[in-house]
C-alpha positions in Angstrom: 65.5 -20.6 -31.0 64.0 -20.2 -34.5 62.3 -23.5 -33.8 60.9 -22.3 -30.5 63.2 -24.3 -28.3 66.4 -23.6 -26.4 69.2 -25.3 -24.5 69.8 -24.9 -20.8 72.2 -22.1 -20.0 75.2 -23.2 -17.9 76.3 -21.1 -14.9 80.0 -21.8 -15.4 80.7 -24.2 -18.2 84.2 -25.6 -18.3 84.2 -26.3 -22.1 83.0 -24.6 -25.2 81.9 -28.1 -26.4 78.2 -28.6 -25.8 78.6 -32.3 -25.5 81.6 -32.2 -23.1 80.0 -29.6 -20.8 76.8 -31.6 -20.6 78.5 -34.9 -19.9 80.4 -33.2 -17.1 77.1 -32.5 -15.4 77.2 -28.7 -15.6 74.9 -26.7 -13.4 72.3 -24.6 -15.2 71.2 -21.1 -14.2 67.7 -22.5 -13.8 68.8 -25.1 -11.3 66.4 -23.8 -8.7 63.5 -25.2 -10.8 65.2 -27.5 -13.4 67.9 -29.0 -11.3 68.8 -32.2 -13.1 71.8 -32.1 -15.5 70.1 -31.9 -19.0 71.7 -34.8 -20.8 70.0 -38.1 -21.6 72.3 -40.2 -23.7 76.0 -40.6 -24.7 77.8 -42.4 -27.4 81.2 -43.6 -26.4 84.1 -45.5 -27.8 85.3 -48.0 -25.2 88.9 -49.2 -24.5 88.4 -52.2 -26.8 87.3 -49.9 -29.7 83.7 -50.9 -29.6 80.9 -48.3 -29.6 78.7 -48.1 -26.5 75.4 -46.2 -26.5 74.0 -45.3 -23.1 70.4 -45.5 -21.9 67.6 -46.1 -24.4 70.0 -45.5 -27.3 71.3 -49.0 -26.6 68.0 -50.1 -28.1 67.3 -47.4 -30.6 68.4 -43.8 -31.3 64.7 -42.9 -31.8 64.0 -42.3 -28.1 66.1 -40.4 -25.6 66.0 -41.8 -22.1 68.8 -42.0 -19.5 67.6 -45.2 -17.9 68.2 -48.6 -19.4 66.1 -51.7 -18.7 67.4 -53.2 -15.5 70.4 -51.7 -13.7 71.5 -48.4 -15.2 75.2 -49.0 -15.9 75.2 -46.0 -18.2 75.4 -43.6 -15.3 79.0 -44.7 -14.9 79.9 -42.5 -17.9 78.5 -39.2 -16.7 81.1 -37.0 -14.8 83.7 -39.7 -15.6 86.3 -37.5 -17.4 86.8 -40.1 -20.1 88.3 -42.7 -17.7 85.8 -45.4 -18.9 85.3 -44.4 -22.5 85.8 -41.5 -25.0 82.5 -39.7 -25.7 81.7 -38.9 -29.4 78.1 -37.7 -29.0 75.6 -36.5 -26.4 71.8 -36.1 -26.6 70.7 -33.2 -24.5 67.3 -31.9 -23.3 65.8 -28.7 -24.8 63.1 -26.4 -23.4 60.4 -24.4 -25.1 60.9 -20.7 -25.6 58.0 -19.2 -23.7 55.7 -16.3 -24.4 57.2 -14.0 -21.6 60.7 -13.9 -20.2 61.8 -11.4 -17.5 63.4 -11.1 -14.1 63.5 -9.1 -10.9 66.7 -7.8 -9.4 67.2 -6.8 -5.8 70.2 -5.2 -4.1 71.5 -6.6 -0.8 74.3 -5.4 1.4 74.4 -8.4 3.6 75.3 -11.8 2.0 73.7 -13.7 4.9 70.4 -11.9 4.3 70.5 -12.6 0.6 71.3 -16.3 1.2 68.2 -16.5 3.5 66.1 -15.2 0.7 67.7 -17.6 -1.8 66.8 -20.5 0.5 63.2 -19.5 1.2 61.8 -18.0 -2.0 62.4 -21.1 -4.2 60.4 -23.2 -1.8 57.3 -21.4 -3.1 58.0 -22.6 -6.7 57.3 -19.1 -8.1 60.6 -18.4 -9.9 62.8 -20.2 -12.4 66.3 -18.8 -11.8 67.5 -17.7 -8.3 71.0 -16.2 -8.6 73.0 -14.2 -6.1 75.9 -12.3 -7.7 78.5 -10.0 -6.1 79.5 -6.8 -7.8 82.8 -8.2 -9.1 81.1 -11.0 -11.1 78.3 -8.7 -12.2 80.8 -6.3 -13.6 82.5 -9.2 -15.4 79.1 -10.3 -16.9 77.6 -6.9 -17.8 80.8 -4.7 -18.1 81.5 -1.4 -16.4 83.1 -0.6 -13.1 82.5 -2.7 -10.0 81.5 0.5 -8.2 78.5 0.8 -10.5 76.8 -2.2 -8.9 75.4 -3.2 -5.5 77.5 -5.3 -3.1 75.2 -8.2 -4.0 72.4 -8.6 -6.6 69.7 -11.2 -6.3 68.3 -12.1 -9.7 65.0 -14.1 -9.9 64.0 -15.2 -13.4 60.5 -16.0 -14.8 59.2 -17.5 -18.0 55.9 -18.8 -19.2 52.5 -17.3 -20.3 52.5 -13.6 -19.7 49.6 -13.6 -17.2 51.3 -16.3 -15.1 54.7 -14.5 -15.2 53.0 -11.2 -14.1 51.4 -13.0 -11.2 54.5 -14.9 -10.0 56.8 -11.8 -10.2 54.2 -9.8 -8.2 54.1 -12.5 -5.4 57.9 -12.7 -5.3 58.2 -9.0 -5.0 55.9 -9.1 -2.0 57.9 -11.9 -0.4 61.2 -10.0 -0.8 59.8 -7.1 1.1 60.4 -9.2 4.2 64.2 -9.0 3.6 66.6 -6.1 3.8 66.9 -5.3 0.1 65.8 -2.8 -2.5 64.7 -3.2 -6.1 67.3 -2.6 -8.9 65.0 -2.1 -11.9 67.8 -0.6 -14.0 69.4 -4.1 -14.1 66.2 -6.0 -15.1 66.6 -5.6 -18.9 70.4 -6.5 -19.1 70.0 -9.5 -16.7 66.9 -10.8 -18.6 69.1 -10.9 -21.7 71.7 -12.9 -19.8 69.4 -15.6 -18.4 69.5 -17.8 -21.5 73.1 -17.1 -22.5 75.8 -19.6 -21.5 78.3 -18.4 -18.9 81.8 -19.9 -18.9 84.3 -20.2 -16.1 85.3 -16.6 -15.7 88.9 -16.9 -14.7 91.9 -19.2 -14.7 91.6 -19.6 -11.0 88.0 -20.9 -10.6 86.3 -23.2 -8.3 82.7 -24.4 -8.0 80.9 -26.8 -5.6 77.6 -27.6 -3.9 76.8 -26.9 -0.3 73.8 -26.8 2.1 72.7 -23.3 3.0 73.6 -24.0 6.6 77.3 -24.4 5.6 77.5 -21.2 3.6 78.4 -18.8 6.4 81.4 -20.8 7.3 82.4 -21.3 3.7 82.1 -17.6 2.9 84.3 -16.7 5.9 86.9 -19.2 4.8 87.0 -17.9 1.2 87.4 -14.3 2.4 90.1 -15.3 4.9 92.0 -17.3 2.2 91.8 -14.5 -0.4 93.1 -11.9 2.1 95.9 -14.2 3.2 96.9 -14.6 -0.5 97.0 -10.8 -0.9 94.0 -10.7 -3.2 91.9 -7.6 -2.9 88.1 -8.0 -2.6 87.5 -6.4 -6.0 89.4 -9.4 -7.6 87.1 -12.0 -6.1 84.0 -12.9 -8.1 81.2 -14.8 -6.5 78.0 -16.3 -8.0 75.5 -18.4 -6.0 72.6 -20.4 -7.6 69.8 -21.7 -5.4 69.5 -25.4 -6.2 66.4 -27.6 -6.4 63.7 -25.6 -4.5 66.3 -23.9 -2.2 67.7 -27.1 -0.7 71.2 -26.1 -1.4 73.6 -23.7 -3.2 75.9 -24.2 -6.1 78.7 -21.7 -5.4 81.1 -20.3 -8.0 84.2 -18.4 -7.0 86.6 -16.7 -9.5 89.9 -15.2 -8.5 90.8 -12.7 -11.2 94.6 -12.9 -11.1 97.5 -14.0 -13.2 99.7 -14.8 -10.2 100.5 -18.6 -10.0 100.7 -18.2 -6.2 97.0 -17.5 -6.2 96.4 -20.8 -8.0 98.2 -22.6 -5.3 96.3 -20.7 -2.6 93.0 -21.6 -4.3 93.9 -25.3 -4.4 94.6 -25.2 -0.6 91.3 -23.4 -0.1 89.4 -26.2 -1.9 90.9 -28.7 0.5 89.8 -26.6 3.4 86.3 -26.1 2.0 85.9 -29.9 1.6 86.2 -30.1 5.4 83.4 -27.5 5.8 80.7 -29.2 3.7 81.6 -28.3 0.2 80.8 -31.1 -2.3 83.0 -31.2 -5.4 81.4 -33.5 -7.9 84.4 -34.0 -10.2 87.4 -33.4 -8.0 91.0 -34.1 -9.3 94.5 -33.9 -8.0 95.0 -33.7 -4.3 91.4 -32.6 -3.8 90.2 -35.7 -5.7 92.4 -38.0 -3.5 90.9 -36.4 -0.4 87.3 -36.8 -1.6 87.5 -40.3 -3.2 89.5 -41.9 -0.3 87.0 -40.4 2.3 84.3 -42.8 1.1 84.8 -46.4 2.3 84.9 -48.9 -0.6 84.2 -46.2 -3.2 87.6 -46.4 -5.0 87.8 -50.2 -4.8 84.4 -50.5 -6.6 85.4 -47.9 -9.1 88.7 -49.6 -9.8 86.9 -52.9 -10.3 84.6 -51.3 -12.9 87.6 -49.6 -14.5 89.4 -53.0 -14.7 86.4 -54.5 -16.5 86.1 -51.7 -19.1 89.8 -50.7 -19.5 92.0 -53.7 -18.3 95.1 -52.2 -19.9 94.6 -48.7 -18.3 94.8 -46.7 -21.5 91.9 -44.3 -20.9 93.0 -41.1 -19.1 95.2 -43.1 -16.7 95.7 -41.7 -13.2 92.8 -39.2 -13.5 90.7 -40.8 -10.8 92.0 -44.4 -10.1 95.6 -45.0 -9.3 97.8 -48.1 -9.4 98.1 -48.3 -5.7 94.4 -48.1 -5.0 92.8 -51.4 -3.8 90.3 -53.2 -6.0 87.1 -54.6 -4.8 87.4 -58.4 -4.3 84.6 -60.9 -4.1 84.3 -63.3 -1.2 85.3 -66.9 -1.8 83.2 -69.9 -0.9 84.4 -72.1 1.9 86.4 -75.3 1.5 83.6 -77.4 2.9 80.2 -78.4 1.5 78.4 -75.8 -0.7 75.1 -75.5 -2.4 71.5 -76.5 -1.4 72.2 -79.9 0.2 70.2 -80.7 3.3 73.3 -80.8 5.5 74.7 -77.5 4.2 71.4 -75.7 4.6 71.2 -77.0 8.2 74.7 -75.6 8.9 73.7 -72.3 7.4 70.6 -72.2 9.5 72.7 -72.8 12.7 75.1 -70.0 11.8 72.3 -67.6 11.0 70.6 -68.4 14.3 73.9 -67.7 16.1 74.3 -64.3 14.3 70.8 -63.0 14.1 68.9 -64.9 16.9 67.2 -68.2 16.8 63.7 -66.6 16.9 64.5 -64.7 13.6 65.5 -67.7 11.5 63.0 -70.3 10.2 62.8 -73.3 7.9 59.3 -74.1 9.0 57.4 -75.3 5.9 54.4 -73.1 6.8 56.6 -70.0 6.9 58.4 -71.0 3.7 55.2 -71.5 1.9 54.0 -68.0 2.8 57.2 -66.6 1.2 56.7 -68.6 -1.9 54.0 -66.4 -3.4 53.0 -62.8 -3.8 49.8 -61.0 -4.6 50.0 -61.7 -8.3 49.6 -65.1 -10.1 53.3 -66.0 -9.8 53.8 -68.6 -7.1 55.0 -72.1 -6.4 58.7 -71.6 -5.5 60.0 -71.0 -2.0 63.2 -70.4 0.0 65.0 -73.0 2.1 65.5 -70.6 5.0 64.0 -67.2 6.0 66.0 -64.8 8.2 64.9 -61.4 9.5 67.9 -59.1 10.3 67.4 -55.8 12.1 70.5 -53.9 11.1 73.0 -53.3 8.4 75.6 -55.3 10.4 73.2 -58.3 10.6 72.6 -58.2 6.8 76.4 -58.2 6.4 76.6 -61.3 8.5 73.9 -63.1 6.5 75.6 -62.3 3.2 79.0 -63.6 4.5 77.4 -66.8 5.7 75.6 -67.3 2.4 78.8 -66.8 0.4 80.8 -69.1 2.6 78.3 -71.9 1.9 77.4 -71.1 -1.7 73.8 -70.4 -0.9 71.7 -67.9 -3.0 70.0 -65.0 -1.2 67.0 -62.9 -2.2 65.9 -59.7 -0.3 62.3 -58.7 0.6 61.1 -55.6 2.3 57.4 -55.3 3.1 56.2 -58.0 0.8 53.9 -56.1 -1.6 55.5 -57.6 -4.8 54.3 -58.6 -8.2 55.5 -61.0 -10.9 57.6 -63.1 -8.4 60.0 -60.2 -7.9 61.0 -61.4 -4.4 60.3 -65.1 -4.7 63.5 -67.2 -4.6 63.6 -69.0 -8.0 66.5 -71.2 -7.0 65.8 -71.5 -3.3 68.3 -70.4 -0.7 68.0 -67.7 1.9 65.2 -65.1 1.8 66.3 -62.0 3.8 63.1 -60.4 5.1 63.9 -56.8 6.0 60.6 -55.8 7.6 62.2 -55.6 11.0 64.4 -52.7 9.8 61.5 -50.3 10.4 62.9 -47.9 13.0 65.0 -45.6 10.8 63.0 -42.6 9.8 64.7 -39.2 9.9 63.6 -35.9 8.4 66.1 -33.3 7.5 64.2 -30.0 7.4 67.1 -28.0 6.0 67.8 -30.3 3.0 64.1 -31.4 2.8 64.9 -35.1 2.8 63.7 -38.3 4.5 66.0 -41.2 5.4 64.3 -44.6 5.9 65.1 -48.2 6.4 63.5 -50.9 4.2 60.7 -51.6 6.6 59.3 -48.0 6.6 56.0 -48.0 4.7 54.8 -45.1 2.5 52.0 -44.2 4.9 54.5 -43.8 7.8 56.7 -41.6 5.5 53.7 -39.4 4.6 52.4 -38.8 8.1 55.8 -38.1 9.5 56.9 -35.8 6.7 53.8 -33.5 6.8 54.7 -32.6 10.5 57.8 -30.8 9.3 58.1 -27.3 7.9 59.7 -26.1 4.6 58.8 -22.4 4.9 56.1 -20.1 6.2 52.7 -21.9 5.5 54.5 -24.7 3.7 55.0 -28.3 5.1 57.0 -31.1 3.6 55.6 -34.1 1.7 57.1 -37.3 0.2 56.7 -38.2 -3.5 54.8 -41.4 -3.4 53.9 -44.0 -6.1 50.4 -44.9 -7.1 50.4 -48.0 -5.0 49.3 -49.1 -1.6 50.4 -47.2 1.5 51.7 -50.4 3.0 54.5 -50.6 0.4 58.1 -50.0 1.5 59.2 -46.5 0.4 62.8 -47.8 0.0 62.0 -50.8 -2.2 59.7 -48.8 -4.5 62.4 -46.2 -5.0 65.2 -48.8 -5.6 62.9 -50.6 -8.1 62.8 -47.3 -10.1 59.2 -46.6 -9.4 57.5 -43.4 -10.4 54.9 -41.3 -8.7 51.7 -40.0 -10.4 53.4 -36.6 -10.1 56.5 -37.7 -11.9 55.9 -35.2 -14.6 56.6 -32.5 -12.1 59.2 -34.2 -9.8 60.8 -36.9 -11.9 61.4 -40.6 -11.5 62.4 -42.0 -8.1 66.1 -42.5 -9.0 66.4 -38.8 -9.6 64.7 -38.2 -6.2 67.1 -40.4 -4.3 70.1 -38.6 -2.8 71.7 -41.4 -0.8 71.7 -45.1 -0.3 73.5 -47.7 1.9 74.3 -51.0 0.2 75.7 -54.2 1.6 77.7 -55.5 -1.4 78.0 -59.2 -2.4 81.3 -59.5 -0.4 79.6 -58.3 2.8 81.2 -54.8 2.8 79.2 -51.6 3.0 79.1 -48.9 0.3 77.3 -45.6 0.7 76.5 -43.7 -2.4 75.4 -40.1 -2.9 76.9 -36.9 -1.7 76.2 -37.7 2.0 78.8 -40.5 1.8 81.4 -37.7 1.8 82.1 -36.6 5.3 80.7 -33.2 6.4 78.6 -32.8 3.2 75.1 -33.7 4.4 72.0 -34.6 2.4 72.7 -32.6 -0.7 69.9 -33.0 -3.4 72.1 -34.8 -5.9 71.4 -38.3 -7.3 75.1 -39.1 -8.1 78.4 -39.8 -6.5 81.6 -37.8 -7.2 83.2 -38.7 -10.5 81.6 -41.6 -12.4 78.2 -42.2 -10.9 77.8 -45.4 -9.0 74.2 -44.8 -7.9 72.5 -45.8 -11.2 73.7 -49.4 -11.2 71.8 -50.3 -8.1 68.3 -49.1 -9.3 66.1 -51.9 -10.8 68.9 -54.4 -10.1 66.5 -56.6 -8.1 69.2 -57.4 -5.4 71.8 -58.5 -8.0 74.5 -56.1 -6.7 73.7 -56.1 -3.0 71.0 -55.4 -0.4 69.9 -51.8 0.3 69.5 -51.1 4.1 68.9 -47.3 4.0 67.8 -44.7 1.5 67.5 -40.9 1.6 65.0 -39.3 -0.7 63.8 -35.7 -1.4 60.8 -34.2 0.2 58.9 -31.3 -1.4 57.2 -28.2 -0.1 53.4 -28.1 -0.1 51.0 -25.4 1.1 49.4 -26.2 4.5 46.0 -25.5 2.9 47.0 -27.2 -0.4 43.5 -28.6 -1.1 42.2 -25.0 -1.4 44.7 -24.2 -4.1 44.7 -27.4 -6.2 42.1 -29.0 -8.4 41.6 -32.2 -10.3 40.5 -31.5 -13.9 39.0 -34.4 -15.8 38.3 -34.2 -19.5 37.5 -36.5 -22.4 37.3 -36.6 -26.1 33.9 -38.0 -27.1 34.7 -38.5 -30.8 33.2 -41.8 -31.9 36.4 -42.5 -33.9 38.2 -43.8 -30.8 41.6 -44.0 -32.4 41.4 -40.4 -33.5 40.1 -39.4 -30.1 43.1 -41.2 -28.5 45.6 -39.5 -30.9 44.2 -36.1 -30.1 44.3 -36.8 -26.3 48.0 -37.7 -26.6 48.6 -34.5 -28.5 46.9 -32.6 -25.6 49.2 -34.3 -23.1 52.2 -33.4 -25.2 51.1 -29.7 -25.4 50.3 -29.5 -21.7 53.8 -30.8 -20.9 55.3 -27.9 -22.7 53.2 -25.4 -20.7 54.6 -26.7 -17.4 51.5 -26.0 -15.5 50.3 -29.4 -14.3 51.5 -31.6 -11.4 49.9 -34.8 -12.7 48.6 -36.2 -16.0 46.9 -39.6 -16.2 45.2 -41.0 -19.3 43.0 -43.7 -17.9 40.5 -46.1 -19.5 36.8 -46.8 -18.9 37.5 -49.9 -17.0 39.4 -48.1 -14.3 36.8 -45.3 -14.3 34.1 -47.9 -13.8 35.9 -49.7 -10.9 36.3 -46.4 -9.1 32.6 -45.4 -9.6 31.3 -48.8 -8.4 33.5 -48.6 -5.4 32.2 -45.2 -4.4 28.5 -45.5 -5.2 26.0 -48.1 -4.4 23.7 -49.5 -7.1 26.2 -49.2 -10.0 27.7 -52.1 -12.0 31.0 -52.2 -13.8 29.3 -53.1 -17.1 26.7 -50.3 -16.7 29.3 -47.7 -16.0 31.6 -48.8 -18.8 28.7 -48.4 -21.2 28.3 -44.7 -20.5 31.9 -43.8 -19.5 34.2 -41.9 -21.9 36.7 -44.0 -23.8 39.7 -41.8 -23.1 39.3 -39.9 -19.9 42.3 -37.6 -19.1 42.9 -36.4 -15.5 45.2 -33.5 -14.7 46.0 -32.0 -11.3 46.7 -28.2 -11.2 48.0 -26.4 -8.2 48.9 -22.8 -7.4 50.7 -20.6 -4.9 47.3 -19.0 -4.3 43.8 -19.0 -5.8 44.8 -16.6 -8.6 47.7 -18.7 -9.9 45.4 -21.8 -9.7 42.8 -20.0 -11.9 45.5 -18.9 -14.4 46.8 -22.5 -14.7 43.3 -23.9 -15.1 42.6 -21.4 -17.8 45.7 -22.5 -19.7 44.8 -26.2 -19.3 41.3 -25.6 -20.5 42.6 -23.8 -23.6 44.9 -26.6 -24.5 42.2 -29.3 -23.9 39.7 -27.5 -26.1 42.3 -27.1 -28.9 42.5 -30.9 -29.2 38.8 -31.6 -28.9 38.6 -32.5 -25.2 35.7 -31.5 -23.1 36.2 -30.7 -19.4 33.8 -32.9 -17.3 32.0 -31.0 -14.5 31.5 -33.6 -11.7 28.5 -31.6 -10.5 26.7 -32.9 -13.6 26.5 -36.3 -11.8 25.2 -34.9 -8.5 26.6 -33.4 -5.3 27.9 -36.8 -4.1 30.1 -37.1 -7.2 31.3 -33.6 -6.8 32.3 -34.2 -3.2 34.0 -37.4 -4.1 36.4 -35.7 -6.5 39.7 -35.3 -4.7 43.4 -34.9 -5.6 44.5 -37.2 -2.7 45.1 -40.4 -4.8 47.3 -38.5 -7.2 49.9 -37.5 -4.5 49.4 -40.1 -1.8 49.7 -43.8 -2.1 46.3 -45.5 -1.8 44.9 -46.0 1.7 46.8 -43.3 3.4 43.8 -41.0 3.7 41.0 -43.4 2.9 41.7 -42.7 -0.8 41.1 -46.1 -2.3 40.6 -45.7 -6.0 38.8 -49.0 -6.4 38.3 -52.4 -4.8 40.0 -55.3 -6.5 39.3 -59.0 -6.1 41.7 -61.8 -7.1 45.2 -61.5 -8.4 46.6 -58.3 -10.0 48.8 -58.1 -13.0 50.2 -55.0 -14.8 52.9 -53.9 -17.2 54.5 -50.6 -17.8 57.1 -49.0 -20.0 58.5 -45.7 -21.2 57.7 -44.6 -24.7 57.8 -41.6 -26.9 54.6 -39.6 -27.0 54.2 -39.8 -30.8 54.6 -43.7 -30.7 51.7 -44.3 -28.3 48.7 -44.1 -30.7 
């Protein structure tokens, strides 16, 4: 804190070790706003004694990034309880200490009414922490008699610039007048002090899990019933609920304050019952672990296969998750007949595919194959031997099994908007075109998610999502990449894409909460919380125990074919355009390198203010292309000559006009500090002013006529993640 930064405060840490609690994916008190577990990299000693550094630390300790290049195998080690390696170091995320820190506290008598408020208020994005605490747990935190506190207290935390905190707390106070509650101002000061302090598991008999709000009434009733049956009085049952990720779900903590071993047995039995009612335990063990892990088809076999690779002698925490009797994933074997890309073998494959998928959906026509041998970039010249268009997961399974039997390579393709030869078969074989799988599009309003097949395009996802409601005056929207609206949503997410608004929402892997994969042996593996029966689309991007999700991102089809993906949607005001603005600025210093360095510093500083949705440092070429596309009579060369060298675009949005104005004032202050001048589009005429829109920053191009520019010829690009101070 003397350095102006702080660590996330856990809600119920299970260890005094900072590294251990972070690697165990603890839930922070601020999970309503900052929901992801705040650890980037681990250093581990593997079973063979070698040191393994996860994520970007595999390249260099100078940058902290959870994702590796290619498949993210490092996610295996988070939540793994040392079954794959012994952790010796963790790199964690820190946050700035803000100008103002406070909270509001409201007393509730009815837990159902409080849960309703906890679901709805975070969808406005006005608060940081949203915690519901019963009188038993509040007395444990603050001291005193349980009778001194309300039945339930709802605590909503705020931090940031003083003016913004004052605005947001005022709006939340107005929202909470809709609920049966009363303000408890006497608790504001002590609870504000607690917001940044770590809380530990409060009792020996403790449990914690995630659940959808729709499951909480049944879970609460089951907990009260079990406590009463065990002879535990209500004043010995502590309860803390944290709204998770914009009010999509709850992280629920229960403490039984008792020394009676019988109560421990009763709590274990309760956990088994809660798992049947939608509770998701992310690191279950013992009988509960067996129940959870064995409920997911093919989960334990894949996990055991990974364990066998990393720890063949089973010396690391043996029996913790994987047991001797568990089956191990087995690859398919090629057939005894002819294999490989011989003419006769390919003909046999074609016949079997036609019998399984339908003759009209299988082709080796040279014209068809030629079309699949190029993409919209300069990479071309190779082509498949056979193209097949399955329509279901079961048909994809059939294709993979036929391919394995005959030793034929396969490459998947979704909607075909690819670059750099990503979906061009470099060794021939079968190209699996998934565009017919375009009927699966389901919106879950409660969890705020969208489930799609590989043939669903971004424009379809957008127009379907905005029909659905998040809360009063708020609809849902998908988080889309800065690409064309004809692109497959599923393939862009699986390829670890990132939206223009990734600063606010994160990269696509963190927005993905479930996937269905057909593995190389033709079997199906579902990953994500929804793979566990009864759980539903919880907003978590990991599986229980060691995370199996990360290995599939950016794998380019190496580990299987994805046939379904569930991603988060986010709330947006119905009249969003009235409460958001695109702010464009530039540094006109003729020392271009100095101007660039100062612009990077401005981006860095804006990030710490947490007031922008989108930040994009463009270049005069892109600026010129956009201008020439919008206005007649302009030339690219002419516009480049007068365009700023380092334009910076930021999008600012607010709950209302007042918050928008506050955020814009903060942005302008930061920009001015680093020598940037805000560009008023009205300077270039009314037409230019009217052309300025935030649409391209949140929608893929072409969804709403928002083409940024017209390109001719092939298109090439490259991208990477890099530390801010390394960019200049």
